[in-house]
C-alpha positions in Angstrom: 40.6 11.7 42.0 41.0 8.4 40.2 37.6 7.2 41.5 36.0 10.4 40.4 37.5 10.1 36.9 36.5 6.4 36.6 33.0 7.2 37.7 32.9 10.1 35.1 34.2 7.8 32.4 31.5 5.1 33.2 28.8 7.8 33.0 30.3 8.9 29.7 30.3 5.4 28.3 26.7 4.9 29.3 25.8 8.3 27.8 27.6 7.4 24.5 25.8 4.1 24.3 22.4 5.8 24.9 23.3 8.5 22.4 24.1 5.9 19.8 20.8 4.1 20.4 18.8 7.3 20.2 20.5 8.2 16.9 19.9 4.7 15.5 16.2 4.8 16.4 16.0 8.3 14.9 17.5 7.1 11.6 15.1 4.2 11.5 12.1 6.6 12.0 13.5 9.2 9.6 14.3 6.9 6.7 11.3 4.7 7.5 9.0 7.7 7.2 10.3 8.6 3.8 9.9 5.0 2.6 6.4 4.8 4.0 5.5 8.0 2.2 7.0 6.8 -1.1 5.0 3.6 -0.9 1.7 5.2 0.0 1.8 8.5 -1.9 2.5 9.6 -5.5 3.5 13.2 -6.2 1.6 15.0 -9.0 1.8 18.5 -10.4 -1.6 20.0 -11.0 -1.8 20.9 -14.8 -4.6 23.5 -14.8 -6.6 25.9 -12.6 -9.8 23.8 -12.9 -9.5 22.9 -9.2 -8.7 26.4 -8.0 -8.7 27.6 -5.3 -8.4 24.2 -3.6 -5.3 23.4 -5.7 -4.0 25.6 -8.5 -2.0 25.1 -11.7 1.6 24.2 -10.8 0.8 23.1 -7.3 2.6 20.0 -6.2 0.2 17.6 -4.4 0.6 14.2 -2.6 -2.0 11.7 -3.8 -2.6 8.5 -2.0 -2.5 5.4 -4.1 -6.0 3.8 -3.8 -8.3 1.3 -5.4 -11.2 2.8 -7.2 -13.7 0.9 -5.0 -12.7 3.2 -2.0 -13.6 6.5 -3.8 -16.3 8.5 -2.0 -18.2 11.7 -2.9 -16.1 14.8 -2.1 -12.8 13.1 -2.9 -10.4 14.9 -5.2 -9.0 12.2 -7.4 -6.3 11.7 -10.1 -7.6 9.6 -13.0 -7.0 8.8 -16.6 -9.8 8.2 -19.2 -9.5 7.6 -22.9 -12.5 9.8 -23.7 -11.1 12.6 -21.7 -7.7 12.5 -23.3 -5.8 9.7 -21.6 -3.8 12.2 -19.5 -3.7 12.4 -15.7 -6.5 14.8 -14.6 -7.5 16.1 -11.2 -11.2 16.6 -10.4 -13.7 16.3 -7.5 -16.1 13.4 -7.2 -19.7 14.7 -6.7 -21.6 11.6 -7.7 -21.2 7.9 -7.6 -23.1 5.0 -9.3 -26.9 5.4 -9.0 -26.8 9.1 -8.0 -28.9 11.7 -9.7 -26.7 14.8 -10.0 -28.2 18.1 -11.0 -27.7 21.8 -11.0 -29.0 24.1 -9.9 -31.7 24.4 -7.3 -33.5 27.7 -6.5 -30.5 28.8 -4.5 -28.0 27.9 -7.1 -26.7 24.8 -5.4 -25.7 21.4 -6.7 -28.1 18.6 -5.7 -27.4 14.9 -5.3 -30.4 12.7 -5.2 -32.5 15.8 -4.7 -30.5 16.9 -1.6 -28.7 20.3 -1.9 -25.0 20.3 -1.3 -23.2 23.4 0.0 -19.8 23.7 -1.7 -17.6 26.2 0.2 -14.6 25.2 -1.8 -16.0 26.8 -5.1 -14.0 29.6 -6.7 -17.1 31.9 -6.8 -20.1 32.6 -4.6 -22.5 32.4 -7.5 -24.4 29.4 -8.8 -22.6 26.0 -8.5 -22.5 25.9 -12.3 -22.9 28.7 -14.9 -25.0 26.2 -17.0 -27.6 23.9 -15.7 -27.3 20.1 -16.1 -28.6 16.8 -14.8 -27.4 13.2 -15.0 -28.0 9.8 -13.6 -24.6 8.2 -12.9 -24.3 4.6 -14.2 -23.3 2.0 -11.7 -19.6 1.6 -11.2 -18.9 5.1 -12.5 -18.1 8.6 -11.1 -19.4 12.1 -11.9 -16.5 14.6 -11.7 -16.5 18.4 -11.5 -13.8 21.0 -11.0 -13.9 23.5 -8.2 -13.4 26.3 -10.7 -16.7 25.7 -12.5 -16.2 28.6 -15.0 -12.9 27.1 -16.1 -13.2 23.4 -15.9 -13.7 20.8 -18.6 -15.4 18.1 -16.6 -18.4 15.7 -16.7 -20.7 18.5 -17.8 -19.1 18.6 -21.3 -19.3 14.8 -21.6 -23.0 14.4 -20.8 -23.7 13.2 -24.3 -21.2 10.4 -24.1 -22.3 6.8 -23.4 -21.3 7.1 -19.8 -23.5 10.3 -19.3 -20.5 12.4 -18.4 -19.0 9.9 -15.9 -15.8 7.8 -15.8 -15.2 4.3 -14.6 -14.2 4.4 -10.9 -11.3 2.1 -11.6 -9.8 4.7 -13.9 -8.9 6.5 -10.6 -5.2 6.2 -9.7 -5.0 8.2 -6.5 -6.7 10.5 -4.2 -5.3 13.9 -3.4 -4.5 14.1 0.4 -2.2 17.1 0.8 -0.5 20.0 -0.9 3.2 20.0 -0.7 4.1 23.0 -2.8 4.1 26.0 -2.7 4.9 26.4 1.0 2.2 29.0 1.5 -0.4 26.4 0.6 1.1 23.4 2.3 -1.4 21.3 4.2 -3.9 18.5 4.3 -6.8 18.7 1.9 -10.0 18.6 4.0 -12.9 16.2 3.3 -16.0 18.4 2.7 -18.6 18.1 5.4 -21.3 18.7 2.9 -21.0 15.2 1.5 -20.7 13.5 4.9 -24.5 13.4 5.4 -25.1 11.4 2.2 -25.1 7.6 2.2 -21.6 6.2 2.3 -20.2 9.4 3.9 -16.7 10.7 3.0 -13.4 8.9 2.9 -11.0 8.7 5.8 -8.0 10.9 5.7 -4.8 9.3 4.5 -1.7 8.7 6.8 0.1 11.9 5.7 0.0 13.4 9.2 1.4 10.2 10.7 4.2 10.1 8.1 5.2 13.7 8.7 5.2 13.1 12.5 7.4 10.0 12.0 9.9 11.9 9.9 10.0 14.9 12.3 10.4 12.6 15.3 13.2 10.8 13.7 15.0 14.1 12.8 14.6 15.3 16.4 16.1 12.1 17.8 19.0 12.2 15.4 19.8 15.8 16.3 19.3 15.2 20.0 21.5 12.1 20.1 24.2 13.7 18.0 24.3 16.7 20.3 24.6 14.6 23.4 28.3 13.7 22.9 29.7 17.2 22.7 27.5 18.4 25.5 28.5 15.4 27.7 32.2 15.9 27.0 32.0 19.6 27.8 30.1 18.9 31.1 32.7 16.3 32.0 35.6 18.7 31.5 33.9 21.2 33.7 33.3 18.7 36.5 37.0 17.6 36.4 38.1 21.2 36.5 
């Protein structure tokens, strides 16, 4: 009986040690995931419906802190520009330096350098803009439109400015990577395939999926490790009985 108890105690000690290690690793992953997210992402609240239905007024989004040089067509960016009001704004990049952006072709589509761009994210199925426009984007600048073209104050209304409706790419503070609130709309914001065929392609997704996976893995390890102790003790009592 003594040998059985000693053997059970040794197993219990090893199990407790393993449980502690698992909980420790889980805490590192759980807290590390949050720190990683805080360093890479900045939360923003979308102020208007100009980007609906992709993101709507009041939505809470996670925007990856980026350098303006990494911006690509199709990105939804957060930027500030003195001419536009010096407030954080959220729009989609449809043209970069040197692009000829125009609307609309015979099928009502936006064109970039003469190539039509299908935009499945638009709020309506009609023309890509209720009013025609064209602009050549100066080097180092970006042409920005809202997804809700009937309700967006964007590059179209600034066409007479010296920048021909564009903003300096280094006015971009972050790129929207995911929607965090409301829960019904939670998810990663997809990069539009329609811009992928243009020179430069589209930007790579941010690490939001990896961050979430790290946090969930850490939480699972913490719960699993913490649950081991009570389960092991109960199992030990049953064996002794």
